[in-house]
Structures are given as structure tokens and as C-alpha cells.
C-alpha positions in Angstrom: 24.9 52.1 38.5 23.1 50.3 41.3 23.0 53.2 43.6 20.8 55.2 41.2 18.5 52.2 40.6 18.1 51.6 44.3 17.5 55.3 44.9 14.7 55.3 42.3 13.1 52.3 43.8 13.1 53.8 47.3 11.8 57.1 46.0 8.9 55.4 44.2 8.0 53.4 47.3 8.1 56.5 49.4 5.9 58.7 47.2 3.4 55.9 46.8 3.2 55.4 50.6 2.9 59.0 51.6 -0.2 61.0 50.9 0.5 64.1 48.8 -0.1 67.4 50.6 -2.7 70.0 49.7 -1.3 73.5 49.1 -2.4 74.8 52.5 -0.3 72.0 54.2 2.8 72.9 52.2 2.9 76.7 52.7 4.7 77.7 55.8 7.1 80.3 57.1 9.4 81.4 60.0 11.3 84.5 60.9 14.6 84.9 62.8 18.0 86.7 63.1 20.3 86.2 60.2 23.5 87.5 58.5 22.5 89.6 55.5 24.8 91.0 52.9 24.3 94.4 54.6 25.2 92.9 58.0 23.2 91.5 60.9 19.5 91.6 60.4 16.5 89.4 60.1 15.2 87.0 57.5 11.7 85.9 56.7 11.7 82.4 55.3 8.7 81.3 53.2 8.1 77.9 51.7 5.8 78.1 48.6 3.1 75.7 47.9 4.4 73.9 44.8 4.4 70.5 43.3 8.0 70.0 44.3 11.4 69.4 42.7 11.2 68.3 39.0 14.5 66.3 39.5 12.9 64.3 42.3 9.6 63.9 40.5 11.3 62.7 37.3 12.8 59.3 36.4 16.1 60.1 38.2 14.5 59.6 41.7 16.1 62.8 42.9 19.0 63.2 45.4 19.9 60.4 47.8 19.5 62.5 50.9 16.4 64.6 50.2 12.8 63.9 51.0 11.3 67.4 50.5 9.2 66.1 47.6 7.1 64.2 50.3 6.2 67.6 51.8 4.8 68.9 48.4 1.6 68.5 46.4 3.4 66.4 43.8 1.0 67.9 41.2 0.8 71.4 39.7 -0.6 74.2 41.8 -2.5 77.2 40.3 -0.6 80.4 40.3 -3.4 82.1 42.1 -3.2 79.6 45.0 0.6 80.0 45.3 0.2 83.8 45.5 -2.7 83.6 47.9 -0.8 81.5 50.4 2.4 83.5 49.9 0.5 86.7 51.0 -0.9 84.9 54.0 2.6 83.9 55.2 3.8 87.5 54.7 1.1 88.7 57.1 2.1 86.4 59.9 5.4 88.2 60.8 6.4 91.6 62.3 8.9 92.5 59.7 7.2 95.9 59.1 7.6 96.9 62.7 11.2 95.6 62.8 12.0 97.6 59.7 10.6 100.8 61.3 12.8 100.1 64.3 15.9 100.0 62.0 16.3 96.4 61.3 17.5 95.2 57.9 15.2 92.6 56.4 15.8 89.8 53.9 13.2 87.3 52.5 14.2 83.8 51.5 11.9 81.9 49.3 11.9 78.1 49.1 10.0 76.1 46.5 11.3 72.7 47.6 13.0 72.7 44.3 13.9 75.5 41.8 12.2 78.9 42.0 13.5 79.7 38.5 11.9 76.6 37.0 8.5 77.6 35.5 7.2 74.1 35.8 7.6 74.2 39.6 6.8 77.9 40.1 4.8 79.2 37.1 6.1 82.4 35.6 2.8 84.2 36.5 3.3 83.3 40.2 7.0 84.1 40.2 6.5 87.5 38.7 3.6 88.4 41.0 5.6 87.4 44.1 8.6 89.5 42.9 6.2 92.4 42.2 4.8 92.2 45.7 8.4 92.2 47.1 9.4 95.1 44.9 6.6 97.1 46.4 7.6 96.3 50.0 10.4 98.7 51.0 11.1 96.5 54.0 12.8 93.8 51.9 16.2 94.8 50.7 17.4 91.3 49.9 15.6 88.5 48.1 17.1 85.0 48.2 15.8 82.0 46.1 17.0 78.5 45.3 17.5 77.0 41.9 19.3 74.2 40.1 22.0 75.7 37.8 20.3 74.7 34.5 17.5 77.3 35.2 20.0 80.2 35.6 20.1 82.3 32.4 20.7 85.9 31.4 17.1 86.2 30.2 15.6 85.0 33.4 17.8 87.3 35.5 16.8 90.2 33.3 13.2 89.3 33.8 13.7 89.3 37.6 15.4 92.6 37.7 12.9 94.3 35.4 10.5 93.7 38.3 12.6 94.1 41.5 14.7 97.0 40.4 17.9 97.5 42.5 17.0 95.1 45.3 19.7 92.5 46.0 18.9 89.1 44.5 20.7 85.9 45.5 20.5 82.6 43.7 21.4 79.7 46.0 22.4 76.4 44.2 22.9 73.0 45.7 26.4 72.2 44.4 26.9 69.9 47.5 30.5 69.1 46.5 33.2 70.0 44.0 33.8 66.3 43.4 31.9 65.2 40.3 32.0 61.5 41.2 30.5 62.1 44.7 27.9 64.5 43.4 26.8 62.4 40.4 26.9 58.9 42.1 26.8 59.3 45.9 24.3 62.1 45.8 22.7 61.6 42.4 22.5 65.3 41.8 22.4 65.1 38.0 24.6 68.0 37.0 28.4 68.5 36.7 30.8 70.9 38.1 30.9 72.6 34.7 27.2 73.2 34.8 27.6 74.9 38.2 30.5 77.0 36.9 28.4 78.1 33.9 25.7 79.3 36.2 28.2 81.2 38.4 29.7 82.7 35.3 26.3 84.0 34.1 25.7 85.5 37.5 29.1 87.2 37.5 28.5 88.5 34.0 25.2 90.0 35.0 26.9 91.5 38.1 29.4 93.2 35.8 26.4 94.7 33.8 25.3 96.4 37.0 22.7 94.0 38.4 22.7 93.6 42.2 23.0 89.8 42.0 24.8 87.3 44.2 25.5 83.5 44.1 25.7 81.0 47.0 26.4 77.2 46.9 24.9 74.8 49.4 27.7 72.4 50.4 26.7 69.0 51.9 28.6 67.5 54.8 28.9 63.8 54.7 27.3 62.2 51.6 26.8 58.4 51.7 29.9 56.1 51.2 32.4 58.7 52.4 34.3 58.4 55.7 34.2 61.1 58.3 37.6 62.4 57.3 36.8 62.3 53.6 33.6 64.2 54.2 35.4 67.0 56.2 38.2 67.3 53.6 35.8 67.4 50.7 33.6 70.0 52.3 36.6 72.2 52.9 38.0 71.7 49.4 34.6 72.6 48.0 34.4 75.8 50.0 37.9 76.8 48.8 37.0 76.0 45.2 33.7 78.0 45.4 35.6 81.0 46.8 38.1 80.7 44.0 35.5 80.8 41.2 33.8 83.9 42.6 30.7 82.9 44.6 29.6 85.5 47.2 29.1 83.3 50.3 29.0 79.7 51.4 26.2 77.7 53.1 27.1 74.3 54.7 24.4 71.7 55.2 25.4 68.7 57.5 23.5 65.5 56.7 20.3 64.7 58.4 18.3 61.5 57.9 15.2 62.3 55.8 12.5 59.6 55.6 12.0 57.7 52.4 15.5 58.2 51.1 18.5 56.0 50.3 20.5 57.7 53.1 17.8 56.5 55.5 17.9 53.0 54.2 21.7 52.9 54.8 21.2 54.4 58.2 18.7 51.8 59.2 21.1 49.1 58.1 23.9 50.7 60.3 25.8 51.4 57.1 25.7 55.2 57.6 25.6 57.8 60.4 25.3 61.6 60.2 28.4 63.6 60.8 29.7 64.5 64.3 28.9 68.0 65.3 32.7 68.3 65.8 33.1 67.7 62.0 30.8 70.7 61.4 32.9 72.8 63.8 36.1 71.6 62.1 34.8 72.6 58.7 33.7 76.0 59.8 36.9 76.8 61.7 39.2 75.7 58.9 37.1 77.3 56.1 37.1 80.7 57.9 40.9 80.5 57.8 40.9 79.6 54.1 38.3 81.9 52.5 37.5 85.6 52.5 33.7 85.3 52.1 31.0 84.6 54.8 30.4 81.0 55.6 27.2 79.7 57.3 26.6 76.4 58.9 23.0 75.0 59.1 22.1 73.4 62.5 19.0 71.6 61.6 18.4 68.4 63.7 21.6 68.9 65.7 21.7 66.7 68.7 18.8 64.6 67.5 18.7 60.9 66.6 18.5 61.7 62.9 21.0 64.6 62.8 24.6 65.5 63.7 25.4 64.4 67.2 28.3 64.5 69.7 27.2 63.8 73.3 24.5 65.1 75.6 26.9 67.4 77.4 27.8 69.5 74.4 25.2 69.1 71.6 23.1 72.0 72.7 26.1 74.3 73.5 27.7 73.7 70.2 24.5 74.2 68.3 24.0 77.6 70.0 27.7 78.5 69.4 27.4 77.8 65.7 24.2 79.9 65.4 26.0 82.7 67.2 29.1 82.5 65.0 27.0 82.4 61.8 26.3 86.0 62.7 29.7 87.0 64.0 31.8 84.9 61.6 34.1 84.1 64.5 35.8 80.7 64.9 34.5 78.3 67.6 36.6 77.6 70.7 35.1 74.8 72.7 36.1 71.5 74.2 34.4 68.4 75.6 35.6 64.9 76.5 33.8 63.4 73.5 36.1 65.3 71.2 38.8 62.6 71.6 36.3 60.0 70.4 35.6 62.1 67.3 39.4 62.6 66.7 39.9 58.8 66.9 37.0 58.3 64.4 38.5 60.8 62.0 42.1 59.5 62.3 41.3 55.8 62.2 38.1 55.7 60.3 39.8 55.2 56.9 41.9 52.2 58.0 39.1 49.8 57.4 37.5 51.8 54.6 37.7 50.1 51.2 38.7 52.1 48.2 37.1 49.6 45.9 34.2 51.0 44.0 30.9 49.7 45.5 28.8 48.1 42.8 26.3 46.3 45.1 24.3 47.5 48.0 22.6 44.6 49.7 19.6 46.6 50.8 16.7 45.3 48.7 
């Protein structure tokens, strides 16, 4: 399909143009309030110095909205270097003092790809990182990301042989429960059945007594979907995920990453990120529909490349969403721009063709 061919071309041009990072440039971290499984607490987020996502580095070209590969080394990193930089990031934050003060602490590890893929994070590095965390009483919850194909009973057993009874969450970028949207609009490269298999493995291990959780990332507004279709699909996906037994939901509204197909469409005025009102609509409706926690990412809200309403309410709504991520309340807010969003949602499909798009004139 032409979407995939164009995506590969754009990815190739982007990686050739951008100088690959050295490990020290990739490794970073931040620390803030968060909603843990045990309640309100704090999370330490650490990005590992890795070569990046194998799916993006391979012949597929990766996902149409993601450019994290451009922030990676794009070549293997020695386990010793990954571990060295991980330790440095740990030392930057006051989690030990906060723990002594009674705070609950989680650590979230990002590899700009899959933590459970030994090509991206060598087993030696993975096991040493988990060993370090097992010896730190401060961290009660460990969260990692992985594509579903790397989730197996053997790998989970290896993890828990190191971390003991600490909680371990595997986050997976499902994006949508619609196979067509995921495979063609997003170019994710796996089916709903693949995701279900991974969730079933996690549930099976949970039944065996392992303290393991699953979480899908759900993408709000893939390319070639209207505002209304995007909202409806995001809500349907959350309901589906709750039904099959995931433990919480994480919504990711689209932002414009450089060197991606989504950016190419955006520059041609053929795409715009979702309204912040759409994120509010999703979170309010999903909290009526599901029983598990639902979180909404606010990256780039109010910016030129991110979800946007108007200058009067962008900042207020961003802060409200961050607040309700902790409280799990619904959002009650109004602004005059809301009527413009409603008109976009209600009339946006009138001129939207249902014919399959086979040609994108963007070369």
C-alpha cells in the first residue's frame, strides 16, 4: 500500500539527514507526581541509551507518527554503557528522601522501543537494571514498554526471578482496536490477536501469583481519520481493552514529530492534531464506561505541533487533565471555542470521503 511505501521513504530520508546520537545524549530522566497502582505517589522516568526501536530501524519504516528513533544511537550500545548511564540518572533525583517521607515511588523505564527485546536492550543490561531495582526498596512498581511479540512466559519468569514480588507493568502500544487503522494508518505491524495473546500471557502469569499488570497506549487521532472517528475509535478501544482484562489505560493524543508521515501531511495542510476538547471528551466518556484507571498524556498541549483549543483555555485544560489523571474525576469546564470544536465534530464527516485512499500526492 502506498502509505507504507511513503512512510519508509520519509523514514529513510529522516534518518539519513539527522545525525545519530551518542549514548550520553540519549540517556535522560525526569521525576514527578503520578497515579500508581497503590495510589497517588511519584514516578521516576528514565530513558535508556539504546539503538532504538527495531520496528522503526527495520524495512517497515516504523509507525507513521513516531520519530523517537531519531533520538537514539541507531546502532548497538554496550550493556556496560547502558547500565552506567542508568545509574547516573538514578542519582539525579530525590526519590530516596521522598520514600523516607512516606511517598510511594514507581520507576518507568523507556527504551524508545521494547525493553523486552534483547536486540534493543541486551539481556545482560536488562537483568542488571532489574537487579539494581530489586535492591532498591524505594521502588515498589516497575513499568516498562514492549511490543506484544516480545511478551512471553519465559521472559516474565526471568524478570520475576530477579525482582521478586515488586509490581511489574508491561505497557504496549496497541493504539487502536481497529486492525485496519493500526496496520495501515499507523503501520504498527501487529494485529489485535497479537495484542490479545500478550494480554492473555500476562493474565495467565497473574493467575500463577506474579504481581504483573498490563497497560495499552491508545492513540488519539491517527492520520486519515476525522475528529469524530478518532474520538469514537479511542473510546471503543478503551472499552475493548477493559473488556479483555487490561489493568489501566493510557491515552496519547497525536503530536507532530519531525521526520514522519504525519508531519508530511500536517505540512501539506492535510492533517491537524486533535482538539484538546477531543481529549476531554474521550476522558470524560471513558470514565463513565470503564472501571479501571484511565490516564491522558498532555505532551505538547497548546503548542503548534500538539493538541490545541484556543489561547484562553489551552493551559487551564492541560492543568485540569494532569490533575484529574491523579483524581480520576471527570472534567467540567467551558470556553467559547468549545462550539467551534462541536461544529468540527458534527460536520467534519460531511465532506469526508469513505473511499479508500490509494494515492497520497506528497512526493
